[in-house]
N, C-alpha and C positions, 0 to 999 in steps of 0.2 A: 728320475728323467733320464731319457737317453735321445741325443740328436746325432744323426749323421749328416756330414757336410760333404758337397761335391767341390771341385776345384774351381768353380764359381763363387762360392760361399753360400750356394742356395741349401738348405736343410730341411729334413723331415726330423720328426720326433715322436716320441712316445712317452707318455706320463703312465707311471704307476704307481696308483694310490691303493691303499688298503680299503676305501669306500669312495665312490664317485658315481653318480647317476645323473646324467643328462635328462632335464625335464622336456620331454617332446612338446612343441608347442607352434601354433600358426604366429607367425611375427606380426608385430604391432606395425602399422604404417602410420609413420610422421609425417606432417607437412615440411616440405623443403625449408631447412635451418631451425625447425622448431623442435621443442622436447617435451611439448604439451601433449598429453594422452587425449586424443578427441573421443566423446562419448561413443561414437561407432565402433570404437577399438575394444571397448570393455567386454564383450563377449569372448573375443580370443585371449583376455587375460583371466576371465571367469574360468575358461576351459584350462587353462595352464594350472589355475589353483587347484582344480579339482584334481588333476593328475598329480601334483605336488602333492595334495591330501592323501591320494590314492597310494602313492610311493611310501609315506611317512606311516599310512596305517599298516600297510605289508611289514615294514620294519619293525613296527611295534608288536604286531601279530606274532612275529617270530620270537619275541621275548628279547630281543637286542637293539634297543634304542643305541645307535653309534654315537660314542661322546664327541663332542667337539664339531658336532654336524651344524653346517651353517648353508644358507642359502646365498650363492654367488651369481650376481646378475652383471654380465660381461656386454658392453656395448661395442658395435664395430660399425665402421664407414667403408663405403667406397673411396676412390681416389679422387673425386672431382673435388676441388679447393684445396685449401692450404693443408698441410700436415698439422699444424697447430691447431686450426679451425676444426678439422675432423676430430681430433683429440679431444677437445673440448665439447663437441657436439655429442660425440659417442659417450662421455662421461655424463653429461647433463641428460640424455636418455636412459642410461642405465639407471641414474639417481632416480629417475620419473618413475620408472617401472619398480625398483626396489621400494618406493615410498607406497607406491600402489599396493605391493603385497603386504607391507606393515598394516596400512590402513585397512586392508581386506582382513586381517586378522592373525596372519602369519606371526607366531610367537618365537619361534627360534632366530637366531641371529642371522642379519641379513647384511651381505658386504657386495660392494658394487665398485667397479672400474671400468673406464672407458679404454678402448685399444686404437680407437681412430681407425687407420688404414693399415697398421702393423700386421694384421692377421687375416687375410682375406680368405675366404672360401675359395673365390676364383681369381688365381693370378691375372693382373691387368696391367697396362702401362699406365703412368699417371694420367689423372683426368679422364677416366674412362668411368661412365655411368653403368655400374654393375650392382642390379638390385639384390642379388644373392650375398654381396659384399655388406649391405644396410641391414645389419641384424642384431638382435641380443640373445645371447645365449642364457639359459637358467639352469644352473648345476647345484644338486645337492653334493656336498663332499664334507669330510672331516679334514680337508686340507686345501689351500687356494688352488684353483686349477691355474695353468700357464699356458698361453697361446702363442708367444713369440719369444726368441731367443734374444731378439733385440730390443724388446721392451721388458722393463722390470716393473710389474704393477705395485701400485700402492693402494692395496684394497680399502675403502672407507666402509664404516658401520651406519646403517640406518638405525636412530636410537628407537 
C-alpha cells in the first residue's frame, strides 16, 4: 500500500494486492437511518450475486482458485449526521448485505465492515447529502481492502 500526502494532509493511495476483484453492482437503496433490505432491492443483489458467481467460475475454469479468498463487504455513508452515527449505520448496512449473500448460498468466507464517512467517493463538506458517498462495495480478495489511512477496519465474519 502506497500513500502520497500533500502539505495540507490530504492523500491519495494505491493498494497493490496479489488478487483483488471489485464486483460491479447497482447500489442497494436503504430507507433513511435503516439497514433493512427492502424486497424491491433484491433484484440488485441477485444481479451482483450472478456477477460474483461469474468471477468465481472464471477463476475456477483457469484451474487456480485463489487461496484465502474472501468476499469483503464495505459500507460507506455521506457526511449528513454525526460521524459516530454514520459509522454504525455503514456497519449495519454492510452486515445486512453480507448476511444476504450468506443466505443466498455464498460458501466462501464473507467479511464486512463499515467505514462511515471516512472514505467518500466525492469529497464534500460536513452535512452534505451526496448520494454517491452512500454505497456498499463488494470485493473479492485474498487480503482485506483498505479505504482510508485514517481508519483501521476491524473486519467481522458472517458465520
